[in-house]
VMD Tcl script that builds the backbone (N, CA, C; Angstrom):
set m [mol new atoms 402]
animate dup $m
set s [atomselect $m all]
$s set {name element resname resid chain x y z} {
  {N N UNK 1 A 140.255 85.014 138.489}
  {CA C UNK 1 A 139.813 84.066 139.494}
  {C C UNK 1 A 138.494 83.465 139.037}
  {N N UNK 2 A 138.380 82.186 139.182}
  {CA C UNK 2 A 137.168 81.473 138.791}
  {C C UNK 2 A 136.230 81.290 139.963}
  {N N UNK 3 A 135.365 80.327 139.808}
  {CA C UNK 3 A 134.388 80.031 140.859}
  {C C UNK 3 A 135.009 79.139 141.924}
  {N N UNK 4 A 134.387 79.152 143.095}
  {CA C UNK 4 A 134.775 78.201 144.143}
  {C C UNK 4 A 133.544 77.512 144.729}
  {N N UNK 5 A 132.391 77.707 144.081}
  {CA C UNK 5 A 131.145 77.063 144.513}
  {C C UNK 5 A 130.578 76.312 143.319}
  {N N UNK 6 A 130.275 75.041 143.544}
  {CA C UNK 6 A 129.834 74.175 142.460}
  {C C UNK 6 A 128.717 73.260 142.934}
  {N N UNK 7 A 127.945 72.756 141.982}
  {CA C UNK 7 A 126.951 71.723 142.272}
  {C C UNK 7 A 127.680 70.383 142.359}
  {N N UNK 8 A 127.066 69.409 143.014}
  {CA C UNK 8 A 127.703 68.099 143.172}
  {C C UNK 8 A 128.017 67.466 141.822}
  {N N UNK 9 A 127.099 67.574 140.866}
  {CA C UNK 9 A 127.362 66.953 139.558}
  {C C UNK 9 A 128.512 67.656 138.836}
  {N N UNK 10 A 128.696 68.968 139.076}
  {CA C UNK 10 A 129.845 69.669 138.498}
  {C C UNK 10 A 131.140 69.165 139.129}
  {N N UNK 11 A 131.130 68.972 140.438}
  {CA C UNK 11 A 132.313 68.448 141.131}
  {C C UNK 11 A 132.664 67.065 140.593}
  {N N UNK 12 A 131.659 66.233 140.380}
  {CA C UNK 12 A 131.900 64.890 139.841}
  {C C UNK 12 A 132.556 64.974 138.464}
  {N N UNK 13 A 132.063 65.876 137.626}
  {CA C UNK 13 A 132.618 66.023 136.279}
  {C C UNK 13 A 134.019 66.641 136.330}
  {N N UNK 14 A 134.227 67.610 137.195}
  {CA C UNK 14 A 135.556 68.213 137.349}
  {C C UNK 14 A 136.551 67.156 137.818}
  {N N UNK 15 A 136.139 66.318 138.754}
  {CA C UNK 15 A 137.005 65.244 139.244}
  {C C UNK 15 A 137.384 64.293 138.110}
  {N N UNK 16 A 136.401 63.942 137.291}
  {CA C UNK 16 A 136.663 63.059 136.145}
  {C C UNK 16 A 137.649 63.710 135.175}
  {N N UNK 17 A 137.448 65.007 134.903}
  {CA C UNK 17 A 138.345 65.714 133.990}
  {C C UNK 17 A 139.754 65.827 134.564}
  {N N UNK 18 A 139.864 66.036 135.869}
  {CA C UNK 18 A 141.189 66.100 136.491}
  {C C UNK 18 A 141.905 64.758 136.381}
  {N N UNK 19 A 141.160 63.677 136.529}
  {CA C UNK 19 A 141.764 62.349 136.375}
  {C C UNK 19 A 142.274 62.177 134.947}
  {N N UNK 20 A 141.450 62.577 133.967}
  {CA C UNK 20 A 141.859 62.483 132.562}
  {C C UNK 20 A 143.066 63.376 132.277}
  {N N UNK 21 A 143.083 64.555 132.892}
  {CA C UNK 21 A 144.210 65.476 132.697}
  {C C UNK 21 A 145.505 64.833 133.172}
  {N N UNK 22 A 145.475 64.254 134.354}
  {CA C UNK 22 A 146.694 63.646 134.890}
  {C C UNK 22 A 147.130 62.424 134.093}
  {N N UNK 23 A 146.191 61.769 133.421}
  {CA C UNK 23 A 146.526 60.579 132.639}
  {C C UNK 23 A 146.905 60.923 131.201}
  {N N UNK 24 A 146.633 62.144 130.765}
  {CA C UNK 24 A 146.830 62.510 129.365}
  {C C UNK 24 A 148.211 63.055 129.063}
  {N N UNK 25 A 148.471 63.188 127.753}
  {CA C UNK 25 A 149.720 63.805 127.318}
  {C C UNK 25 A 149.604 65.323 127.434}
  {N N UNK 26 A 150.672 66.017 127.090}
  {CA C UNK 26 A 150.713 67.475 127.283}
  {C C UNK 26 A 149.576 68.182 126.551}
  {N N UNK 27 A 149.330 67.803 125.307}
  {CA C UNK 27 A 148.275 68.441 124.521}
  {C C UNK 27 A 146.904 68.192 125.141}
  {N N UNK 28 A 146.660 66.967 125.564}
  {CA C UNK 28 A 145.372 66.633 126.187}
  {C C UNK 28 A 145.203 67.396 127.502}
  {N N UNK 29 A 146.288 67.555 128.256}
  {CA C UNK 29 A 146.226 68.309 129.506}
  {C C UNK 29 A 145.812 69.753 129.248}
  {N N UNK 30 A 146.374 70.357 128.194}
  {CA C UNK 30 A 146.006 71.733 127.846}
  {C C UNK 30 A 144.528 71.824 127.481}
  {N N UNK 31 A 144.060 70.851 126.700}
  {CA C UNK 31 A 142.652 70.852 126.296}
  {C C UNK 31 A 141.735 70.747 127.511}
  {N N UNK 32 A 142.090 69.887 128.435}
  {CA C UNK 32 A 141.246 69.686 129.621}
  {C C UNK 32 A 141.279 70.915 130.525}
  {N N UNK 33 A 142.455 71.514 130.700}
  {CA C UNK 33 A 142.518 72.740 131.512}
  {C C UNK 33 A 141.656 73.837 130.890}
  {N N UNK 34 A 141.685 73.932 129.570}
  {CA C UNK 34 A 140.841 74.914 128.872}
  {C C UNK 34 A 139.363 74.613 129.117}
  {N N UNK 35 A 138.987 73.352 129.005}
  {CA C UNK 35 A 137.593 72.954 129.248}
  {C C UNK 35 A 137.174 73.287 130.682}
  {N N UNK 36 A 138.052 73.034 131.633}
  {CA C UNK 36 A 137.745 73.351 133.034}
  {C C UNK 36 A 137.532 74.855 133.223}
  {N N UNK 37 A 138.390 75.653 132.577}
  {CA C UNK 37 A 138.259 77.114 132.714}
  {C C UNK 37 A 137.000 77.639 132.041}
  {N N UNK 38 A 136.728 77.169 130.827}
  {CA C UNK 38 A 135.616 77.713 130.040}
  {C C UNK 38 A 134.268 77.164 130.498}
  {N N UNK 39 A 134.165 75.858 130.643}
  {CA C UNK 39 A 132.871 75.241 130.954}
  {C C UNK 39 A 132.483 75.362 132.427}
  {N N UNK 40 A 133.480 75.350 133.315}
  {CA C UNK 40 A 133.182 75.337 134.751}
  {C C UNK 40 A 133.746 76.546 135.501}
  {N N UNK 41 A 134.481 77.406 134.801}
  {CA C UNK 41 A 135.168 78.532 135.443}
  {C C UNK 41 A 136.012 78.025 136.610}
  {N N UNK 42 A 136.644 76.885 136.393}
  {CA C UNK 42 A 137.475 76.235 137.404}
  {C C UNK 42 A 138.931 76.434 137.002}
  {N N UNK 43 A 139.639 77.241 137.766}
  {CA C UNK 43 A 141.052 77.493 137.509}
  {C C UNK 43 A 141.878 76.723 138.532}
  {N N UNK 44 A 142.633 75.773 138.058}
  {CA C UNK 44 A 143.452 74.950 138.946}
  {C C UNK 44 A 144.352 75.828 139.809}
  {N N UNK 45 A 144.877 76.896 139.225}
  {CA C UNK 45 A 145.809 77.759 139.961}
  {C C UNK 45 A 145.168 78.428 141.172}
  {N N UNK 46 A 143.846 78.479 141.220}
  {CA C UNK 46 A 143.169 79.052 142.390}
  {C C UNK 46 A 143.267 78.137 143.611}
  {N N UNK 47 A 143.561 76.851 143.395}
  {CA C UNK 47 A 143.459 75.881 144.483}
  {C C UNK 47 A 144.728 75.067 144.738}
  {N N UNK 48 A 145.642 75.009 143.784}
  {CA C UNK 48 A 146.778 74.104 143.967}
  {C C UNK 48 A 147.994 74.804 144.554}
  {N N UNK 49 A 148.945 73.984 144.967}
  {CA C UNK 49 A 150.238 74.478 145.409}
  {C C UNK 49 A 151.118 74.545 144.167}
  {N N UNK 50 A 151.802 75.664 143.932}
  {CA C UNK 50 A 152.625 75.791 142.727}
  {C C UNK 50 A 153.618 74.639 142.595}
  {N N UNK 51 A 153.716 74.118 141.393}
  {CA C UNK 51 A 154.647 73.035 141.112}
  {C C UNK 51 A 154.128 71.651 141.433}
  {N N UNK 52 A 152.945 71.553 142.008}
  {CA C UNK 52 A 152.380 70.256 142.368}
  {C C UNK 52 A 151.188 69.968 141.466}
  {N N UNK 53 A 151.098 68.735 141.003}
  {CA C UNK 53 A 149.971 68.340 140.150}
  {C C UNK 53 A 148.668 68.446 140.932}
  {N N UNK 54 A 147.591 68.775 140.219}
  {CA C UNK 54 A 146.278 68.890 140.850}
  {C C UNK 54 A 145.368 67.867 140.205}
  {N N UNK 55 A 144.919 66.919 140.998}
  {CA C UNK 55 A 144.055 65.861 140.494}
  {C C UNK 55 A 142.843 65.675 141.386}
  {N N UNK 56 A 142.154 64.560 141.230}
  {CA C UNK 56 A 140.955 64.294 142.033}
  {C C UNK 56 A 141.218 64.290 143.540}
  {N N UNK 57 A 142.382 63.793 143.957}
  {CA C UNK 57 A 142.696 63.770 145.396}
  {C C UNK 57 A 142.836 65.186 145.950}
  {N N UNK 58 A 143.498 66.050 145.186}
  {CA C UNK 58 A 143.664 67.437 145.616}
  {C C UNK 58 A 142.323 68.173 145.604}
  {N N UNK 59 A 141.453 67.814 144.675}
  {CA C UNK 59 A 140.106 68.390 144.643}
  {C C UNK 59 A 139.359 68.008 145.919}
  {N N UNK 60 A 139.433 66.740 146.289}
  {CA C UNK 60 A 138.771 66.268 147.511}
  {C C UNK 60 A 139.330 66.986 148.737}
  {N N UNK 61 A 140.653 67.170 148.776}
  {CA C UNK 61 A 141.272 67.886 149.899}
  {C C UNK 61 A 140.789 69.340 149.959}
  {N N UNK 62 A 140.654 69.979 148.801}
  {CA C UNK 62 A 140.159 71.366 148.762}
  {C C UNK 62 A 138.719 71.431 149.263}
  {N N UNK 63 A 137.936 70.406 148.945}
  {CA C UNK 63 A 136.561 70.339 149.455}
  {C C UNK 63 A 136.560 70.183 150.976}
  {N N UNK 64 A 137.425 69.317 151.477}
  {CA C UNK 64 A 137.498 69.082 152.921}
  {C C UNK 64 A 137.970 70.325 153.674}
  {N N UNK 65 A 138.886 71.088 153.068}
  {CA C UNK 65 A 139.377 72.325 153.696}
  {C C UNK 65 A 138.345 73.446 153.613}
  {N N UNK 66 A 137.346 73.287 152.772}
  {CA C UNK 66 A 136.320 74.321 152.613}
  {C C UNK 66 A 136.680 75.389 151.602}
  {N N UNK 67 A 137.772 75.184 150.883}
  {CA C UNK 67 A 138.181 76.143 149.857}
  {C C UNK 67 A 137.210 76.086 148.676}
  {N N UNK 68 A 136.698 74.898 148.406}
  {CA C UNK 68 A 135.676 74.690 147.380}
  {C C UNK 68 A 134.422 74.223 148.100}
  {N N UNK 69 A 133.292 74.818 147.738}
  {CA C UNK 69 A 132.035 74.478 148.410}
  {C C UNK 69 A 131.058 73.874 147.421}
  {N N UNK 70 A 130.233 72.971 147.918}
  {CA C UNK 70 A 129.170 72.365 147.122}
  {C C UNK 70 A 127.850 72.980 147.557}
  {N N UNK 71 A 127.122 73.515 146.574}
  {CA C UNK 71 A 125.811 74.115 146.826}
  {C C UNK 71 A 124.764 73.383 145.995}
  {N N UNK 72 A 123.498 73.656 146.284}
  {CA C UNK 72 A 122.429 72.993 145.537}
  {C C UNK 72 A 122.347 73.552 144.113}
  {N N UNK 73 A 121.717 72.781 143.233}
  {CA C UNK 73 A 121.637 73.133 141.814}
  {C C UNK 73 A 120.963 74.480 141.576}
  {N N UNK 74 A 119.903 74.783 142.315}
  {CA C UNK 74 A 119.171 76.040 142.113}
  {C C UNK 74 A 120.054 77.244 142.442}
  {N N UNK 75 A 120.806 77.151 143.516}
  {CA C UNK 75 A 121.694 78.254 143.900}
  {C C UNK 75 A 122.775 78.457 142.850}
  {N N UNK 76 A 123.333 77.362 142.362}
  {CA C UNK 76 A 124.362 77.447 141.324}
  {C C UNK 76 A 123.778 78.071 140.060}
  {N N UNK 77 A 122.567 77.678 139.680}
  {CA C UNK 77 A 121.922 78.251 138.490}
  {C C UNK 77 A 121.722 79.752 138.657}
  {N N UNK 78 A 121.297 80.181 139.834}
  {CA C UNK 78 A 121.129 81.614 140.105}
  {C C UNK 78 A 122.467 82.350 140.021}
  {N N UNK 79 A 123.509 81.743 140.562}
  {CA C UNK 79 A 124.836 82.362 140.521}
  {C C UNK 79 A 125.324 82.511 139.085}
  {N N UNK 80 A 125.113 81.476 138.265}
  {CA C UNK 80 A 125.535 81.533 136.865}
  {C C UNK 80 A 124.769 82.614 136.109}
  {N N UNK 81 A 123.470 82.726 136.371}
  {CA C UNK 81 A 122.655 83.748 135.701}
  {C C UNK 81 A 123.145 85.147 136.078}
  {N N UNK 82 A 123.422 85.353 137.347}
  {CA C UNK 82 A 123.923 86.661 137.785}
  {C C UNK 82 A 125.278 86.954 137.155}
  {N N UNK 83 A 126.119 85.941 137.079}
  {CA C UNK 83 A 127.449 86.114 136.489}
  {C C UNK 83 A 127.346 86.505 135.017}
  {N N UNK 84 A 126.400 85.896 134.285}
  {CA C UNK 84 A 126.192 86.259 132.881}
  {C C UNK 84 A 125.733 87.705 132.746}
  {N N UNK 85 A 124.818 88.120 133.602}
  {CA C UNK 85 A 124.356 89.511 133.571}
  {C C UNK 85 A 125.506 90.472 133.874}
  {N N UNK 86 A 126.320 90.125 134.859}
  {CA C UNK 86 A 127.462 90.973 135.207}
  {C C UNK 86 A 128.445 91.071 134.044}
  {N N UNK 87 A 128.709 89.944 133.375}
  {CA C UNK 87 A 129.623 89.953 132.231}
  {C C UNK 87 A 129.073 90.809 131.101}
  {N N UNK 88 A 127.772 90.694 130.826}
  {CA C UNK 88 A 127.147 91.491 129.765}
  {C C UNK 88 A 127.222 92.979 130.102}
  {N N UNK 89 A 126.952 93.319 131.357}
  {CA C UNK 89 A 127.032 94.717 131.789}
  {C C UNK 89 A 128.456 95.244 131.643}
  {N N UNK 90 A 129.432 94.457 132.077}
  {CA C UNK 90 A 130.830 94.877 131.990}
  {C C UNK 90 A 131.273 95.037 130.538}
  {N N UNK 91 A 130.826 94.142 129.672}
  {CA C UNK 91 A 131.182 94.225 128.254}
  {C C UNK 91 A 130.565 95.465 127.617}
  {N N UNK 92 A 129.311 95.765 127.932}
  {CA C UNK 92 A 128.654 96.963 127.397}
  {C C UNK 92 A 129.386 98.219 127.872}
  {N N UNK 93 A 129.794 98.225 129.129}
  {CA C UNK 93 A 130.531 99.369 129.671}
  {C C UNK 93 A 131.873 99.516 128.965}
  {N N UNK 94 A 132.569 98.399 128.755}
  {CA C UNK 94 A 133.866 98.425 128.081}
  {C C UNK 94 A 133.721 98.944 126.656}
  {N N UNK 95 A 132.693 98.482 125.943}
  {CA C UNK 95 A 132.466 98.944 124.576}
  {C C UNK 95 A 132.163 100.435 124.547}
  {N N UNK 96 A 131.334 100.900 125.472}
  {CA C UNK 96 A 130.994 102.322 125.505}
  {C C UNK 96 A 132.224 103.172 125.798}
  {N N UNK 97 A 133.073 102.710 126.703}
  {CA C UNK 97 A 134.305 103.443 127.007}
  {C C UNK 97 A 135.216 103.491 125.790}
  {N N UNK 98 A 135.301 102.387 125.039}
  {CA C UNK 98 A 136.125 102.355 123.830}
  {C C UNK 98 A 135.575 103.317 122.780}
  {N N UNK 99 A 134.264 103.385 122.652}
  {CA C UNK 99 A 133.638 104.314 121.706}
  {C C UNK 99 A 133.903 105.750 122.141}
  {N N UNK 100 A 133.716 106.020 123.427}
  {CA C UNK 100 A 133.938 107.369 123.952}
  {C C UNK 100 A 135.386 107.819 123.782}
  {N N UNK 101 A 136.327 106.888 123.899}
  {CA C UNK 101 A 137.751 107.210 123.764}
  {C C UNK 101 A 138.211 107.234 122.313}
  {N N UNK 102 A 137.326 106.858 121.390}
  {CA C UNK 102 A 137.694 106.820 119.979}
  {C C UNK 102 A 138.449 105.567 119.579}
  {N N UNK 103 A 138.536 104.608 120.460}
  {CA C UNK 103 A 139.256 103.372 120.167}
  {C C UNK 103 A 138.406 102.387 119.378}
  {N N UNK 104 A 137.102 102.630 119.311}
  {CA C UNK 104 A 136.201 101.726 118.589}
  {C C UNK 104 A 135.086 102.549 117.956}
  {N N UNK 105 A 134.446 101.952 116.975}
  {CA C UNK 105 A 133.318 102.583 116.299}
  {C C UNK 105 A 132.030 102.014 116.856}
  {N N UNK 106 A 131.061 102.881 117.029}
  {CA C UNK 106 A 129.737 102.428 117.441}
  {C C UNK 106 A 129.066 101.840 116.203}
  {N N UNK 107 A 129.191 100.537 116.014}
  {CA C UNK 107 A 128.697 99.906 114.784}
  {C C UNK 107 A 127.188 100.005 114.668}
  {N N UNK 108 A 126.487 100.046 115.793}
  {CA C UNK 108 A 125.028 100.165 115.729}
  {C C UNK 108 A 124.635 101.536 115.185}
  {N N UNK 109 A 125.332 102.579 115.631}
  {CA C UNK 109 A 125.065 103.923 115.119}
  {C C UNK 109 A 125.462 104.005 113.649}
  {N N UNK 110 A 126.594 103.414 113.278}
  {CA C UNK 110 A 127.032 103.418 111.883}
  {C C UNK 110 A 126.013 102.705 110.995}
  {N N UNK 111 A 125.434 101.631 111.482}
  {CA C UNK 111 A 124.425 100.892 110.716}
  {C C UNK 111 A 123.176 101.744 110.513}
  {N N UNK 112 A 122.754 102.468 111.544}
  {CA C UNK 112 A 121.587 103.349 111.410}
  {C C UNK 112 A 121.846 104.427 110.361}
  {N N UNK 113 A 123.051 105.014 110.382}
  {CA C UNK 113 A 123.394 106.043 109.403}
  {C C UNK 113 A 123.399 105.468 107.989}
  {N N UNK 114 A 123.945 104.279 107.818}
  {CA C UNK 114 A 123.989 103.645 106.504}
  {C C UNK 114 A 122.575 103.367 105.998}
  {N N UNK 115 A 121.719 102.834 106.867}
  {CA C UNK 115 A 120.337 102.551 106.469}
  {C C UNK 115 A 119.599 103.834 106.113}
  {N N UNK 116 A 119.880 104.909 106.836}
  {CA C UNK 116 A 119.248 106.195 106.540}
  {C C UNK 116 A 119.671 106.689 105.160}
  {N N UNK 117 A 120.960 106.573 104.840}
  {CA C UNK 117 A 121.437 106.978 103.511}
  {C C UNK 117 A 120.842 106.104 102.419}
  {N N UNK 118 A 120.720 104.827 102.683}
  {CA C UNK 118 A 120.137 103.918 101.693}
  {C C UNK 118 A 118.680 104.286 101.428}
  {N N UNK 119 A 117.963 104.655 102.471}
  {CA C UNK 119 A 116.549 105.009 102.323}
  {C C UNK 119 A 116.384 106.311 101.546}
  {N N UNK 120 A 117.366 107.210 101.612}
  {CA C UNK 120 A 117.278 108.493 100.924}
  {C C UNK 120 A 117.621 108.385 99.444}
  {N N UNK 121 A 118.355 107.357 99.054}
  {CA C UNK 121 A 118.724 107.200 97.647}
  {C C UNK 121 A 117.513 106.752 96.851}
  {N N UNK 122 A 117.399 107.258 95.596}
  {CA C UNK 122 A 116.270 106.809 94.776}
  {C C UNK 122 A 116.393 105.312 94.498}
  {N N UNK 123 A 115.258 104.688 94.428}
  {CA C UNK 123 A 115.236 103.245 94.184}
  {C C UNK 123 A 115.746 102.961 92.782}
  {N N UNK 124 A 116.555 101.945 92.662}
  {CA C UNK 124 A 117.060 101.538 91.354}
  {C C UNK 124 A 115.982 100.729 90.666}
  {N N UNK 125 A 115.797 100.967 89.371}
  {CA C UNK 125 A 114.767 100.189 88.674}
  {C C UNK 125 A 115.163 98.720 88.640}
  {N N UNK 126 A 114.204 97.892 88.887}
  {CA C UNK 126 A 114.490 96.462 88.842}
  {C C UNK 126 A 114.416 95.996 87.398}
  {N N UNK 127 A 115.209 95.034 87.071}
  {CA C UNK 127 A 115.242 94.501 85.712}
  {C C UNK 127 A 114.244 93.367 85.633}
  {N N UNK 128 A 113.288 93.526 84.753}
  {CA C UNK 128 A 112.259 92.512 84.558}
  {C C UNK 128 A 112.651 91.643 83.368}
  {N N UNK 129 A 112.447 90.353 83.461}
  {CA C UNK 129 A 112.741 89.501 82.304}
  {C C UNK 129 A 111.804 89.859 81.156}
  {N N UNK 130 A 112.324 89.729 79.977}
  {CA C UNK 130 A 111.537 90.031 78.780}
  {C C UNK 130 A 110.442 88.985 78.650}
  {N N UNK 131 A 109.194 89.431 78.759}
  {CA C UNK 131 A 108.070 88.490 78.738}
  {C C UNK 131 A 107.815 87.922 77.350}
  {N N UNK 132 A 108.358 88.539 76.299}
  {CA C UNK 132 A 108.111 88.028 74.952}
  {C C UNK 132 A 108.931 86.783 74.654}
  {N N UNK 133 A 109.998 86.542 75.399}
  {CA C UNK 133 A 110.839 85.377 75.135}
  {C C UNK 133 A 110.419 84.165 75.931}
  {N N UNK 134 A 109.520 84.339 76.854}
  {CA C UNK 134 A 109.115 83.190 77.669}
  {C C UNK 134 A 107.847 82.573 77.195}
}
mol reanalyze $m
mol bondsrecalc $m
mol representation Tube
mol addrep $m
């Protein structure tokens, strides 16, 4: 599930993209749906009726029904920041669980071990150019 709260300028851009999606060919429609999901966390399936096209008119209707809300820019910025923190926390938890279950390697720990072994090895002599030939 994506977002349902947007700034006015995001709604304007989403509306423009929906218009382009409906006017585009199949490949362009896929690209625009991807852009809507990634850039705006806007999933058409959260708001449309199955089997019916979703365009600017349907977006306006969703706004009128209150399914999609417009908030001020500062509130949206705060929401996005919190969402990023939540995603980072969830990803760290997922990685730790994978490490604990043996499904993944703790690459940071492996790097520390490798650096420790490198530091313990005697330094290799560096090759100096022969100064008599220069």
